C-alpha positions as CSV (number, residue, x, y, z in Angstrom):
1,M,0.0,0.0,0.0
2,T,1.3,3.4,-0.9
3,P,1.2,6.0,1.9
4,M,-0.9,9.1,1.6
5,L,0.8,12.5,2.2
6,P,-1.4,14.8,4.2
7,T,-3.1,17.2,1.8
8,P,-3.8,20.8,2.8
9,P,-7.4,22.1,2.4
10,G,-8.2,23.1,-1.1
11,M,-5.4,21.0,-2.6
12,S,-6.1,17.6,-4.3
13,R,-3.9,14.6,-3.6
14,R,-3.1,14.4,-7.3
15,H,-1.8,18.0,-7.1
16,L,0.3,17.0,-4.1
17,L,1.8,14.0,-5.8
18,Q,2.5,15.8,-9.0
19,H,4.2,18.6,-7.1
20,L,6.3,16.1,-5.2
21,A,7.2,14.2,-8.4
22,T,8.2,17.5,-10.2
23,S,10.3,18.5,-7.3
24,A,12.0,15.1,-7.1
25,M,11.4,14.7,-3.4
26,V,12.1,11.0,-3.6
27,V,15.3,9.9,-5.3
28,P,16.2,6.2,-4.7
29,G,19.9,6.8,-5.4
30,M,20.2,9.0,-2.3
31,Q,22.2,7.5,0.5
32,F,20.1,9.1,3.3
33,L,18.4,5.8,4.3
34,T,21.3,3.6,4.9
35,H,21.3,3.8,8.7
36,L,19.5,5.4,11.6
37,D,20.6,8.8,12.6
38,A,23.3,8.9,15.2
39,H,20.9,10.5,17.6
40,A,18.3,7.7,17.4
41,E,19.4,5.9,20.4
42,Q,19.2,9.1,22.5
43,V,15.9,10.1,20.9
44,K,14.1,7.0,22.0
45,K,15.2,7.2,25.7
46,N,12.8,8.6,28.2
47,Q,10.6,10.2,25.6
48,K,6.9,9.8,26.1
49,A,4.8,8.4,23.3
50,C,1.3,6.9,22.6
51,I,0.3,4.1,20.3
52,L,-3.4,4.1,19.5
53,L,-4.7,0.8,18.3
54,W,-7.9,1.9,16.5
55,M,-10.6,-0.7,15.9
56,S,-12.6,0.9,13.1
57,G,-16.3,-0.2,13.0
58,G,-16.9,-0.6,16.7
59,P,-15.6,-3.8,18.4
60,P,-17.9,-6.0,20.6
61,T,-16.0,-5.4,23.8
62,I,-18.6,-7.6,25.6
63,D,-16.9,-10.6,23.9
64,I,-13.4,-9.4,24.5
65,W,-12.9,-7.4,27.7
66,D,-16.1,-7.7,29.7
67,L,-17.7,-11.1,29.2
68,K,-21.1,-12.0,30.7
69,P,-21.1,-15.7,31.4
70,G,-24.5,-17.0,32.4
71,S,-26.4,-14.1,30.8
72,K,-28.6,-14.5,27.7
73,N,-26.3,-11.8,26.2
74,G,-23.1,-13.6,27.0
75,G,-22.6,-15.3,23.7
76,E,-20.3,-18.2,22.9
77,F,-17.1,-17.2,24.6
78,K,-15.9,-17.9,28.1
79,P,-13.7,-15.7,30.3
80,I,-10.2,-16.7,31.4
81,S,-8.0,-15.5,34.2
82,T,-5.1,-13.3,33.4
83,S,-1.9,-12.1,35.1
84,G,-3.9,-9.1,36.4
85,D,-6.9,-8.8,38.6
86,L,-9.5,-9.3,35.8
87,Q,-10.7,-11.9,33.3
88,I,-10.8,-11.5,29.5
89,S,-11.9,-13.6,26.5
90,E,-10.6,-17.1,26.1
91,H,-9.6,-16.2,22.6
92,M,-7.0,-13.7,23.9
93,P,-4.7,-16.1,25.7
94,E,-1.4,-14.3,24.8
95,T,-2.7,-11.0,26.0
96,A,-4.0,-12.6,29.1
97,K,-0.4,-13.4,30.1
98,L,0.5,-9.7,30.0
99,M,-2.6,-8.1,31.5
100,K,-0.5,-7.2,34.6
101,H,0.7,-4.3,32.3
102,L,-2.7,-3.4,30.8
103,S,-6.0,-2.3,32.3
104,V,-9.6,-2.2,31.0
105,V,-12.0,0.7,31.5
106,R,-15.3,-1.2,31.4
107,S,-17.7,1.7,32.0
108,M,-17.4,3.9,28.9
109,S,-20.7,5.6,28.1
110,T,-20.6,8.0,25.1
111,K,-24.1,8.1,23.7
112,E,-22.8,8.4,20.1
113,A,-23.7,5.2,18.2
114,D,-23.2,6.6,14.7
115,H,-19.9,5.6,13.1
116,G,-18.9,9.0,11.9
117,R,-19.9,10.9,15.1
118,G,-18.5,8.2,17.3
119,R,-15.2,8.2,15.4
120,Y,-14.9,11.9,15.7
121,Y,-15.8,12.0,19.4
122,M,-13.4,9.2,20.4
123,H,-10.5,10.8,18.5
124,T,-11.1,14.4,19.6
125,A,-13.0,14.2,22.9
126,Y,-15.5,16.6,21.4
127,V,-18.9,15.9,19.8
128,P,-19.1,17.1,16.2
129,N,-19.9,20.8,15.9
130,P,-20.6,22.6,12.6
131,T,-18.8,25.8,13.8
132,V,-15.4,24.2,14.5
133,I,-13.3,21.2,13.5
134,H,-11.4,19.9,16.5
135,P,-8.0,18.2,16.2
136,T,-7.7,14.5,16.7
137,F,-5.6,13.7,19.8
138,G,-2.7,12.5,17.7
139,S,-2.5,16.1,16.3
140,V,-2.6,17.5,19.8
141,A,0.3,15.3,20.8
142,S,2.2,16.3,17.7
143,Y,1.5,20.0,18.4
144,E,2.6,19.8,22.0
145,L,5.5,17.3,21.8
146,G,6.8,17.3,18.2
147,P,8.5,20.8,18.2
148,K,10.3,19.8,21.4
149,R,12.0,16.9,19.7
150,K,14.6,18.8,17.7
151,E,16.3,15.5,16.4
152,L,13.0,14.3,15.0
153,E,13.0,14.7,11.2
154,I,10.0,12.5,10.3
155,P,6.4,13.5,11.1
156,S,5.4,13.5,14.8
157,F,2.0,11.9,14.1
158,I,1.9,8.8,11.8
159,S,-1.2,6.7,11.0
160,I,-0.6,3.2,9.8
161,G,-3.0,1.1,7.8
162,G,-5.9,3.6,7.6
163,P,-6.7,7.3,7.9
164,S,-7.0,9.0,11.3
165,M,-9.0,12.1,11.9
166,G,-7.6,15.5,10.9
167,P,-5.6,18.2,12.7
168,G,-8.5,20.7,12.8
169,F,-7.5,24.2,13.8
170,L,-3.9,23.1,14.7
171,G,-2.9,23.1,11.1
172,M,-1.6,20.7,8.4
173,M,1.9,20.4,10.0
174,H,0.2,18.2,12.6
175,A,-1.9,16.2,10.2
176,P,-1.4,12.4,10.3
177,F,1.1,11.1,7.8
178,M,-0.5,7.8,6.6
179,V,1.4,4.7,5.5
180,G,0.5,1.2,4.8
181,G,1.3,-1.7,7.2
182,N,4.2,-2.7,5.0
183,G,5.9,0.6,5.5
184,E,6.2,1.4,1.7
185,I,6.9,5.1,1.3
186,Q,8.1,5.6,-2.3
187,N,5.4,6.5,-4.8
188,A,5.9,4.8,-8.2
189,S,5.0,8.0,-10.0
190,M,8.0,9.9,-8.5
191,R,10.9,10.8,-10.7
192,K,13.9,8.4,-10.5
193,D,16.3,10.0,-12.9
194,L,17.4,13.2,-11.0
195,S,20.7,13.7,-9.3
196,D,21.0,15.1,-5.8
197,V,22.3,18.4,-7.3
198,R,19.3,18.8,-9.6
199,M,16.9,17.9,-6.8
200,K,18.5,20.5,-4.6
201,Q,18.2,23.1,-7.4
202,R,14.5,22.3,-7.9
203,L,13.7,22.5,-4.2
204,E,15.5,25.9,-3.9
205,M,13.5,27.2,-6.9
206,L,10.2,25.9,-5.4
207,G,11.1,27.5,-2.0
208,A,11.8,30.8,-3.6
209,V,8.5,30.8,-5.6
210,E,6.4,29.8,-2.6
211,T,8.1,32.3,-0.2
212,D,7.4,35.1,-2.7
213,F,3.8,34.0,-2.9
214,I,3.4,33.8,0.8
215,K,4.6,37.4,1.1
216,T,1.7,38.6,-1.0
217,S,-0.6,37.9,2.1
218,R,-2.8,35.2,0.5
219,G,-3.9,33.7,3.8
220,Q,-3.0,30.5,5.6
221,L,-3.3,28.0,2.7
222,P,0.0,28.9,1.0
223,K,1.9,28.6,4.2
224,D,0.2,25.2,4.9
225,H,1.1,24.2,1.3
226,Q,4.8,25.1,1.9
227,D,4.9,23.5,5.4
228,V,3.6,20.2,4.0
229,Y,6.2,20.1,1.3
230,K,8.9,20.9,3.8
231,K,7.8,18.1,5.9
232,A,7.8,15.8,2.9
233,V,11.4,16.7,2.1
234,N,12.4,16.0,5.6
235,L,10.6,12.7,5.6
236,M,12.0,11.5,2.3
237,T,15.6,12.5,3.0
238,S,16.0,11.5,6.6
239,S,18.0,8.5,7.9
240,Q,15.1,8.1,10.4
241,M,13.1,6.7,7.4
242,K,14.7,3.4,8.3
243,A,12.0,3.1,11.0
244,F,9.5,2.4,8.3
245,K,11.5,-0.6,7.0
246,V,9.7,-3.1,9.1
247,D,10.8,-6.0,6.9
248,E,14.3,-5.6,8.2
249,E,13.2,-7.0,11.6
250,K,14.3,-10.5,12.5
251,P,11.8,-13.3,11.7
252,E,11.4,-14.1,15.4
253,T,10.4,-10.5,16.1
254,I,7.9,-10.5,13.3
255,A,6.5,-13.8,14.7
256,M,6.1,-12.1,18.1
257,Y,3.6,-9.7,16.5
258,C,2.1,-11.9,13.8
259,G,2.4,-15.5,15.0
260,T,3.3,-18.2,12.5
261,G,1.4,-20.4,10.1
262,A,-2.1,-21.2,11.3
263,N,-1.7,-19.0,14.3
264,A,-1.2,-15.9,12.2
265,G,-4.9,-15.0,12.2
266,G,-5.3,-15.0,8.4
267,G,-8.8,-14.0,7.3
268,R,-9.1,-10.7,5.6
269,M,-5.8,-9.6,7.1
270,G,-4.0,-12.7,5.8
271,M,-0.4,-12.3,4.5
272,G,0.9,-15.8,5.2
273,A,2.6,-15.7,8.6
274,R,2.4,-11.9,8.5
275,N,-0.6,-9.7,8.7
276,A,-0.9,-6.0,8.1
277,F,-2.0,-5.1,11.6
278,G,0.7,-7.0,13.4
279,M,3.3,-5.5,11.1
280,G,1.8,-2.1,11.7
281,C,2.2,-2.5,15.4
282,L,5.8,-3.6,14.9
283,M,6.3,-0.5,12.8
284,A,4.7,1.6,15.5
285,R,7.3,0.4,18.0
286,R,10.1,1.3,15.5
287,L,8.6,4.8,15.0
288,V,8.3,5.4,18.8
289,E,11.9,4.2,19.1
290,A,12.9,6.8,16.5
291,G,11.2,9.6,18.6
292,V,7.7,9.8,17.1
293,P,5.3,10.8,19.9
294,F,2.0,9.5,18.5
295,V,1.3,6.5,16.2
296,E,-2.1,5.2,15.3
297,V,-2.5,1.7,13.9
298,D,-5.8,0.9,12.2
299,L,-7.7,-2.4,12.0
300,G,-11.1,-2.2,10.4
301,G,-13.8,-4.8,9.9
302,W,-15.5,-4.6,13.3
303,D,-19.0,-3.6,12.2
304,L,-20.2,-7.1,13.1
305,H,-24.0,-7.0,12.5
306,Q,-23.7,-10.7,11.4
307,Q,-21.9,-13.8,12.5
308,V,-20.0,-12.0,15.3
309,F,-18.6,-15.1,17.0
310,G,-17.2,-16.9,14.0
311,T,-15.6,-13.7,12.7
312,L,-14.0,-13.0,16.1
313,R,-12.8,-16.5,16.6
314,T,-11.2,-17.0,13.2
315,Q,-10.3,-13.5,12.0
316,R,-10.2,-10.7,14.5
317,L,-9.2,-12.0,17.9
318,P,-6.2,-14.1,16.8
319,V,-4.8,-11.0,15.1
320,I,-5.2,-8.6,17.9
321,D,-4.2,-11.1,20.6
322,R,-0.9,-11.7,19.0
323,A,-0.3,-8.0,18.1
324,I,-1.1,-6.6,21.5
325,A,0.9,-9.3,23.2
326,G,3.8,-8.8,20.8
327,L,3.8,-5.0,21.2
328,T,3.6,-5.1,25.0
329,T,6.3,-7.7,25.3
330,D,8.6,-5.9,22.8
331,L,8.2,-2.6,24.5
332,E,8.8,-4.1,27.9
333,Q,11.9,-6.0,26.8
334,R,13.4,-2.8,25.3
335,G,12.6,-0.7,28.4
336,M,10.1,1.4,26.5
337,L,6.8,0.3,28.0
338,K,7.1,2.7,31.0
339,D,7.2,5.6,28.5
340,T,4.8,4.4,25.9
341,T,1.1,4.4,26.5
342,I,-1.0,1.8,24.5
343,V,-4.7,2.6,23.9
344,W,-7.1,0.1,22.3
345,M,-10.5,1.3,21.3
346,G,-13.1,1.8,18.6
347,E,-15.9,4.4,18.1
348,F,-18.3,2.5,20.4
349,G,-19.1,-1.0,21.6
350,R,-21.8,-3.4,20.3
351,T,-25.2,-4.4,21.7
352,P,-25.4,-6.9,24.6
353,R,-28.4,-8.4,22.8
354,I,-27.4,-10.8,20.1
355,N,-29.5,-10.1,17.0
356,Q,-31.3,-12.5,14.6
357,D,-28.2,-12.7,12.4
358,V,-26.0,-13.8,15.3
359,G,-24.5,-10.4,15.3
360,R,-24.3,-7.4,17.5
361,D,-25.4,-3.9,16.6
362,H,-24.2,-0.4,17.6
363,W,-24.0,0.3,21.3
364,A,-22.5,3.3,23.1
365,A,-24.2,3.1,26.5
366,S,-21.8,0.7,28.2
367,W,-18.6,-0.6,26.7
368,S,-14.8,-0.9,27.2
369,V,-11.5,0.5,26.2
370,M,-8.0,-0.8,27.1
371,L,-5.0,1.2,28.2
372,G,-1.6,0.2,29.4
373,G,2.0,1.2,29.7
374,G,3.1,4.8,30.0
375,G,3.5,4.5,33.8
376,L,-0.3,3.7,34.2
377,K,-1.3,1.0,36.6
378,G,-1.9,-2.4,34.9
379,G,-3.9,-5.4,35.7
380,L,-7.1,-3.5,36.7
381,A,-10.7,-3.5,35.6
382,V,-11.9,0.1,36.1
383,G,-15.6,0.5,36.3
384,A,-18.3,-2.1,35.8
385,T,-21.4,-3.0,33.9
386,D,-24.4,-5.0,35.1
387,D,-24.8,-8.7,34.7
388,D,-26.3,-8.4,31.2
389,G,-24.0,-5.6,30.0
390,L,-26.8,-3.2,29.5
391,A,-25.7,-0.3,31.8
392,C,-22.8,1.0,33.7
393,T,-23.1,0.3,37.5
394,T,-20.2,2.6,38.5
395,Q,-18.9,5.9,37.4
396,S,-19.0,6.2,33.6
397,Y,-16.2,7.7,31.5
398,L,-16.1,9.9,28.4
399,P,-13.4,10.1,25.6
400,G,-12.0,13.2,27.3
401,D,-11.3,11.2,30.4
402,V,-9.3,8.7,28.3
403,W,-7.3,11.4,26.6
404,A,-6.8,13.3,29.9
405,T,-5.3,10.1,31.2
406,V,-3.0,9.8,28.2
407,S,-2.1,13.5,28.5
408,H,-1.0,12.8,32.1
409,A,1.1,9.9,30.9
410,L,2.7,12.0,28.1
411,G,3.4,14.9,30.4
412,I,1.1,17.3,28.6
413,P,-0.3,19.8,31.2
414,L,-4.0,19.3,31.7
415,D,-4.6,23.0,31.9
416,T,-3.4,23.4,28.3
417,V,-5.9,25.5,26.2
418,H,-5.7,25.8,22.4
419,T,-7.5,28.5,20.4
420,S,-9.7,27.7,17.4
421,K,-9.5,29.7,14.2
422,N,-12.6,31.7,15.3
423,G,-10.9,32.5,18.6
424,R,-12.7,30.1,20.9
425,P,-10.6,28.6,23.8
426,M,-10.5,24.7,23.6
427,K,-9.4,22.8,26.7
428,I,-7.2,19.8,26.0
429,A,-9.2,16.6,26.1
430,N,-12.3,18.7,26.4
431,G,-11.6,19.3,30.1
432,G,-11.7,15.5,30.9
433,S,-10.2,14.1,34.1
434,P,-7.5,11.5,34.3
435,I,-8.9,8.1,35.5
436,K,-7.6,8.1,39.1
437,E,-7.4,4.3,39.4
438,L,-4.9,4.2,36.5
439,I,-2.6,7.1,37.6
440,G,-2.6,6.5,41.3
């Protein structure tokens, strides 16, 4: 899959790619990508980061994190014990071994059961509003942490395997840079016959033209246009690009994330013993190691209105079980888990009631998200739902509370206020409160 460069408002992707090609921003003969920057080892040390595992479509958390054995809503799966003080699905055995590092918030209640609205709400902590476009939290992390990482030459917010939400009023420099799970960066349409000298000349010419245009006071768009191209140049010519080369990992490391043979989870994600989500999680670790503060990895296909149990058993749970376990183990072994927060969630949960097609429908009243690492407490079930999963029986939580918890873990002050383009103050995480059980 070829990555998508973030496109400023009013500019088509074709325009962006043509401009990049004309400017020769990718030249395979360059020697920039032969090794990681000398600063990489220092960059990755003690720098906070977040990896969001985004389950597009709305996963049935009642079958994964908050099972209801004995209830008519309980379905086909049984709970198993874990290394923490909670039980999870029997089809998550590898993750169960590592739950001492991870916790589940079981009392999410968002009341947004539409895919688009729920996706926006969970990413931004704000409900959609026609008067303002809020930034996704990855853009917030990029805005707050990216400029402080002077050694970081690649984007500070990267989305793997699918699009995230946009940067809203924070500007295109903090838009997600999207790549495929295989880490392929180079676009086949780019010019391959230009020398380093000719590329440098063309970039200088482009810079002069755009700088002159910006001086004519044409608004924010020309500046966004220039900033995006500048980011693209940094991306394509940085030795830190090696972080995307996930295929260079050892087979045993890839197996840690993807499993092997029949255990790889196949299905729609099937790539032999590799799958795109597992490889995306491995790439996320490499990017965090290079200094990227926020990485989102997308796994779609969760809109399970039909045959929920068969799909979970054979396609979805084997993939996420291996990937979550691999990511957690790898981060721990590298001494990075304490500084890297993992968040697993979708736009809502799914109905406790099993429908006539043996599926579950949209449900936002009572469902779960998973968080771990980043210095948060692991092994806990925070909040609870009733025996049938129909309602929260304890304090309920909103997206802002999740992102306030992540802000705390990342060291972003919770009194941070951004200003929208129309001058409105916007509290970080919509003024949510960190989940006290997780932060101590």
